[in-house]
TIKOLKOL-252131 format. One line per field, with one value per residue (C-alpha): x, y, z; chain; residue in one letter; residue number from 1. Coordinates in pm, 1 decimal. Each point is the difference from the previous one (the first is absolute). Example, Ala and Ser with C-alpha at 12.3 -4.5 7.8 and 13.67 -1.06 7.14 Angstrom:
2
c1	(1230.0 137.0)
c2	(-450.0 344.0)
c3	(780.0 -66.0)
chain	(A A)
resn	(A S)
resi	(1 2)
This chain:
125
c1	(-4159.0 283.7 343.0 164.6 -241.0 49.9 379.1 -34.2 -226.1 239.5 296.3 -189.0 -100.9 360.3 132.6 -256.8 74.3 372.8 -45.0 -235.4 183.5 129.5 372.1 262.4 318.8 330.0 294.0 331.7 286.0 346.3 152.8 339.4 312.3 56.5 1.9 352.0 3.5 -274.2 248.7 266.1 35.1 -81.5 276.7 251.1 -61.8 178.8 -77.7 322.2 199.7 -176.1 62.8 -217.0 231.4 -45.7 -379.0 5.5 229.4 -211.8 -354.4 43.5 -134.1 -280.5 -345.2 78.4 295.3 -107.9 218.1 -46.6 120.1 272.3 57.2 -180.2 -249.0 -31.0 -360.1 -83.6 -355.9 -182.7 -378.1 -199.1 -368.8 -266.8 -356.0 -287.1 -347.2 -313.8 -171.3 -374.2 -261.6 -130.4 266.2 380.4 232.4 376.3 213.9 359.8 272.7 338.8 310.1 313.5 355.9 209.9 339.1 148.7 355.7 109.7 361.7 183.3 206.0 296.9 -209.6 -22.3 -328.4 -189.3 -335.0 -189.1 -323.9 -108.2 -335.4 -121.5 117.7 336.6 259.6 -267.4 -5.7)
c2	(3408.6 187.1 62.3 -266.7 -267.7 108.7 -24.1 -346.6 -120.8 142.8 -171.3 -331.8 34.6 73.2 -290.6 -236.7 123.8 -50.7 -338.6 -133.8 132.9 -278.6 -19.7 -175.3 -158.0 -74.2 -148.7 -140.5 -150.0 -147.8 -237.1 -160.0 88.6 133.0 -292.2 47.8 -368.0 73.0 206.4 -272.5 -285.0 -320.7 -173.5 217.0 -218.5 -330.4 -301.5 -147.1 318.3 311.4 62.5 141.4 302.1 70.8 -13.1 230.2 238.6 6.7 -23.9 155.2 -73.4 -260.7 19.3 -318.8 -228.5 -358.3 -247.9 -342.7 -342.4 -10.3 367.1 331.9 179.4 368.7 106.1 328.2 137.4 308.7 17.7 270.2 45.8 235.8 43.5 194.0 28.9 193.4 67.1 58.7 14.2 -355.3 -159.5 -5.6 -155.2 -40.9 -176.0 -74.2 -139.7 -121.3 -73.2 -174.9 -1.0 -271.5 -160.4 -277.1 -130.9 -323.1 -57.9 -298.9 12.8 144.5 288.2 -123.8 35.7 -330.8 121.4 324.1 138.8 351.3 153.2 -53.6 279.7 44.7 130.0 144.3 349.6)
c3	(1890.2 153.6 -155.1 222.1 -119.9 -363.1 38.7 156.2 -282.2 -259.3 167.4 10.2 -367.3 -107.6 206.9 -151.6 -353.6 41.0 169.1 -267.0 -304.5 -224.8 -55.0 -205.3 126.0 -170.3 179.0 -115.1 196.0 -54.5 251.8 -34.2 -192.2 -349.7 -246.0 -132.7 -104.5 -257.9 -201.3 4.2 -243.7 192.3 -198.8 188.4 309.0 -58.3 217.6 139.1 -69.3 134.7 370.9 273.2 26.8 -373.6 27.3 302.9 -185.1 -317.6 138.2 343.9 345.1 -14.9 155.0 193.6 61.8 58.9 187.8 -154.4 107.4 -263.9 -85.0 -22.6 -222.6 -85.5 -64.6 -175.1 -17.8 -119.6 40.4 -173.7 70.9 -121.3 124.0 -151.8 142.7 66.2 330.8 -10.0 271.6 -44.7 -220.4 4.9 -254.1 -1.7 -258.3 89.4 -224.2 118.5 -206.7 118.4 -131.7 163.7 -16.8 210.2 -3.3 172.4 108.3 139.9 320.1 -194.2 -135.9 -361.0 -190.9 -26.0 -133.1 -62.6 -134.1 -100.6 -95.2 -351.5 -224.1 169.0 -241.0 -229.8 147.9)
chain	(A A A A A A A A A A A A A A A A A A A A A A A A A A A A A A A A A A A A A A A A A A A A A A A A A A A A A A A A A A A A A A A A A A A A A A A A A A A A A A A A A A A A A A A A A A A A A A A A A A A A A A A A A A A A A A A A A A A A A A A A A A A A A)
resn	(X X X X X X X X X X X X X X X X X X X X X X X X X X X X X X X X X X X X X X X X X X X X X X X X X X X X X X X X X X X X X X X X X X X X X X X X X X X X X X X X X X X X X X X X X X X X X X X X X X X X X X X X X X X X X X X X X X X X X X X X X X X X X)
resi	(1 2 3 4 5 6 7 8 9 10 11 12 13 14 15 16 17 18 19 20 21 22 23 24 25 26 27 28 29 30 31 32 33 34 35 36 37 38 39 40 41 42 43 44 45 46 47 48 49 50 51 52 53 54 55 56 57 58 59 60 61 62 63 64 65 66 67 68 69 70 71 72 73 74 75 76 77 78 79 80 81 82 83 84 85 86 87 88 89 90 91 92 93 94 95 96 97 98 99 100 101 102 103 104 105 106 107 108 109 110 111 112 113 114 115 116 117 118 119 120 121 122 123 124 125)
């Protein structure tokens, strides 16, 4: 065999070795806004007293503002996900876990809090 053929065979062997080598994956992502509401005491939001302006001032810009028939809602969300896996020639596996921190505040037409809910554990951090 000539040197050109030997180089071609070597290149093919290296390509095959790299392409068939098993590998591991790890991925993590954060989507949404920082969960400031998790550090606040839920009792600091008082139905019938707290205003929309106060919530916006204390918690910040929401992920979504929802227009409702008789008022508005501010929806806050942070999603964290993590994936681990292995890639083999004949078998692949990936395990993904997602965690959500949420808060939602409902206001009447005058901007007064009528109802709210925050993720479990809020105020405990």
